[in-house]
N, C-alpha and C positions, 0 to 999 in steps of 0.2 A: 504494500500500500504506500502511496506517495504521502509526503507530509501535507498538512493542511495549509491552505492559503488563509492567512489571518486578515480579516477585514473589519474596519470600523465604519459605523454609519450614524448619521445625525438624525434624531427624531425631533424635528422642529415643529412646534405647535404654536400658532398665533391665531387668536380670535376663533378658536374651535376648528381650525383647518391645519392640515399637515402638509409640509413641503415634500414633494416627490419629484423624481427626475426619471426620464425614460432612457434606458440603456441604449447606447449607440450601435449602429450597424457595424459588424465586424468584431464585436465584443462578445464574451460569454453571456448567454441569455439576452442577446440583442432584442430590443423591442419591449422587453418587460419593464415595468416601473419599479422603482426602488427608492429607498431613503438615500440621500446623497452621502458619499464617503468613498472609501477605497482601501487598497491594500496597505498594511502596516509594513514598513521597511524593517530589516533586521536591526535589533538594538534600539528601535524607536518605541517610546511609550505611546499608549493608545491616544491619550489626549493630544499629544504633539502630532500624531498621524492625522487625527481628525481635523485639527487646525490647518495643517498643510494641505490636505485634500480639499477642504472647503475653500481655501484661498485659490488653489489651482483650478478647481472646477467651477466655482461660483463667485470668485473675486470678493469674498467676505470671510470673516472669521467667526468663531463661535465663543461664547462665554457661558458661565454657569453650567458646566458639563457634569452630568450625573449619569452613572450607569443605570440602564433601565431593563435590559434583557440581553441574554447571550444564547446562541444556538449553534449547533454544528449540523451540517447537512452534507450528505455524500451524493454528489452528482456522478454520472458515469465517467466523466473525464477528470474530476477533481473533488477534493473535500474542502468545504469552506467552513471556517470558524468565524462566526459573526458576532460582533460586540456592538450593541446599539446603545447610544447615549442620548438622553434628553439634553437639549441645549438651546440657547438663544442666539440668533444672528446678531452681529454687530452692525450690519447695514443690509440694505436690500440686495438680494442675490442677483448676479448677472451670469447667465450661462456662458462660460468661457469656451466650451467645446462644441457649441451649437446644439446642445441637448435641449429637449423640451422640458420645461418646468411647469408644475401645477400645484395649486393649493387645493387640497381636497378635504371634505368633511369625513367624519367616521362612516357615514352612510354611503359615501362615494367609493370606499375601498372595494366593494363588491363589483364595481364596474371597471376595474383596472386589473390587468394581469401582473401579479407580483411573483418573484421566484418562490419555489416551495420552501426555502429556508426562512422566509419571512412570515409564514402562515401563523405560527404561534404568537408572534409579536402583534401582528395585525388583529388577531382575535382578541388579544388583551386590550388593544387600543379601542376597538369597536365596542367591546363590553364595558370599557371604562375601568378595567382592573389594573392597567399599566399606565 
């Protein structure tokens, strides 16, 4: 078995809506929606990785970072270890990679395709337990 890819993701909620981004063509799970974030570099702490990814992808940073949920999911081509963090944006996000961004309500989650690894987190957000 290969080693897991460690990923951090930002769960940003403003006015009852969550920030989500669409995965780009040519990436693993292209077309699926996700919470913004990315891979953790070797020897990088999660919070630093989250700040770096948000700056690279959305030209903003995050503050008030709190762990909310972790999950591991085995896809046919890789295992992903996901760490979700509740946080707040320091300014309005700008998609730097041309990706689609949306602010969606808890009820909207069922209308978007998310990776299987996000299922438990989304259920907790929709039910209000996370």
